[in-house]
Residue, then its C-alpha position, 0 to 999 in steps of 0.5 A: m230910386t235915384k234922387s234928383g241930381e243924383k247920378p245913376w252910377g253915383g253909389r260908389f262916389s262920396e261927393p258930387t261931380n264937379k260942375n265943370v267936369e260935368t260940362f266937360t264930359a257931357s255929350i248930350h248937346y250933340d248925341k241927343r240926335l240919336y234919341r229915336y235910335d236910343i228909344e227904339g233900342s230900349i223898346a227892343h231890349a225891354k221886350m227881350l227882358a220880358k220874354q226871358g222873364i227878367i222882368t214882367e210883361s206888365e213892367m214891359t208894357l209900362i216901360v215901352k209905353s213910357l218910352r213912346e211918350i218920351l219919344k213924342e216929348i222929344e219930337q214935339d220939343r217939350f223934353d228938357f235936356q240938361p247938361g247934367d244928364e250927360d248923354i242921351h241914354m241917361a237923359v232918356e233913363k232919368r225921364l223914364i224913372e221920373k215917370i214910372g219910378d223904380v220900374g224904369g230903373k229895371l230897363h238898364t238890366a243886362r246892358s251898359r252904355n257902352d254897348q248901348i251907344a254902339l247900337d244907337m250909332r249903328l241904327y243911326l248910321r244904317d239909316e243915314i247910309k240908305t239916305i245917302i245911297r238915295q241921294i247918289t242915285a239921284l245925282k247919278s240920274a242927273f249926270l245921266e240926263t245931262a249925258k243924254a241931252e249932250l250926246h252930240t256936244v264935243m269938247p276938249g279933253y285935258t291931261h295935265v290941264q292941257k288940251a289933249q283930245p276931243v271927247l263928248l261931253s256925255h262921255y265926261f258926264l258918264a265918267y262922273w256916273e261911274m265914280l258915283d256908281r263905285d261910291q254907292d258900291r262902297l257904301k253898300d259894302c260898308l253897310k254890311r259891317v254897320n249892320v251888326m247888332p252889338l247889344g248884349a256885350c254890356a260893359l265889355s264881357g256880356t252878362g250872366l243874365s239869360i238874355d236873347r240877343a238873337y231876339v233883339a237882332k230880329l226886332l231891330k232887323f239886324p242880320k248879324i250879331s257881334q261875336n266878341s263882346m270886347d270887340a263889340v264895345s270898342d269897335r268904331d271901325f264902321v265909323a271910320e269906314f263910313i267917313f272914308a267912303s264919304s271922303m271918296i264921295i266928296m272927293h269926286l264932287s269936289r273934282y267935278c266942282e273944280d271943273l265947273i268953277l274953271w269952266s264957268s270962267d271967261e277964260f274957258a266959257f264952256v258953261e253958264i250956271a244959272d243965276s239961282f245957284t251963284t252969288g254976286s260981289s258986294i263991291m264988283p257989280q259985274k261978278k257972278n261967282p260959282d260959290v256953291a261949287e267953291l263951298i262943296r270944294g271947301k267942305t271936302g277938307r271937313i270931311y277929310g279932317n273928320l277921317m283923320g280925327i277918327l283915325t287918330v282917336l282910335k290909333g292908341l286906344p287900350m282894350t276895350y271901352d275908353r271915353d276917348l270914343q265919345e269923340d267919334k260922334e261929332g265928326l260922324f255927325d258932321t260928315v253926314d250933314t256935310l255930305e247929304s247937303c252937298l249931294e242935294i245942292l249939286k243934283e239941283m245945280v247940275k239941272n241948271l247948267r247951260f253949255d256953249k256947244a259951239h265954243m266947246l267945239k271950237a276949243a276942242s278943234s284947237g291945240y292940234s288935238t287930233a294929232t294922236d289920230v294922225a299918228e294912229y292913221l300912220v299905224n294903220k299904214g303899217v308905220p310903227f308907232r314910235q316912228a309915227h309919233g316922231i313924224v306927227g311931232r315934226l308935223v305939229a311943230h311945222c303947223v305951229k311955226v306956219k300957224k296953220p291947223l292940221e286940217n288946213l294943210k295941203m297933201d304936199d305939206f303932209r308928204k313933206f314929213y311922210a310920203g305915205f300920206e293919202n287923201d284919206i288922211y282928211d278923215y282923221l282931222t276934225a274934232e268930230q271925226s276924232v271923237n267917232l273914231r273911238r268906238l271901243i267899249g269905254g270910248t268916247a264915240k257917240e256909238s260907245v257912249s250911246a251903248r253905255i247910256k242904254q246899258i245903264e238904263s237897263i240896270 
């Protein structure tokens, strides 16, 4: 039985670990959040050892009972975590041996902390991915409900942050629905590679003991088992892939927040964010700041940094397990926490927006945003597009000079630039007309947007 304060691996060593080394190498202060998964994996491992006759049924029963008691101790904040425990695996094992003696020391038979941590992280990430997928579903629903509510709201669409063509606000929100739908697909695909059972790889080469990996996989609901023990203990591709997928998600959230920040300014004045989702200034009484949106935009950099961190850790590691891999967890945990908090708060904020429909329509109607429609009108009259583009370009330049919108021109004005203009040109000049001309699949016409909404709701 290991003496108090003695490392379970200390048999090879003639002197105790330096206290500064203990502090420097410890991960218990952050990986203790894996306790539930560590115990879940240990229970499955103990059951397999008993099934294979490596430990007795009574030993297994005692180990499992004690592990469940330890789980309660941790959940009830009665577990004394110590830096000298090094990590969650050692902390649980030490407590198990304290409770049941040498029988507790049998639990680590046919496994290593190398495959144990790989298992814990996969179990943890499997649950968190499912949570994030549910959160994305909720945010997609919020975007969809806003799209349905704003089906008749016309706004200016932008390219290069310049007014381009009128679009429906609904179409804008459905664009983010599409982004989030892709994000969900990426996470679901990532989950396939997370959901692989590594236990049994041991330190790097497996074990000569007659274990049953398939039985453990069944207990832990893993559909696949790792096929190479060296890869199983050194693989953190699934961590990098998850953080990449998270980077894509937070990038989409940040883009939306950037628009929200701009749109809520006096210069745009398209939207008002509810007071409960804004903050004020300590010196300027009039201020109403979009801090929630700004923080989501800012937190994007955290997740990008975590992606670069894990890729940098992995890029030069010799096979197989190296202690550098301890650096995989803090970035992963931070990514999960950051992303989940952003998804949750943004979902609520989206439900508390008020759009100035009249002002958005006015903005969509300015800037000669229907010029492309005039060019397409000429194309329908048989004019080659490049020629039509030039005609309308000169027409717009004239309007700028005389300070008139296109819809205020008389027929004689149009015919100065092309004799083939007819009275039906006036069916192409307003923002509302422009929007509803685009009836193609994926277009911004009410007809197309309504069809997409119905299609989404039928999924």
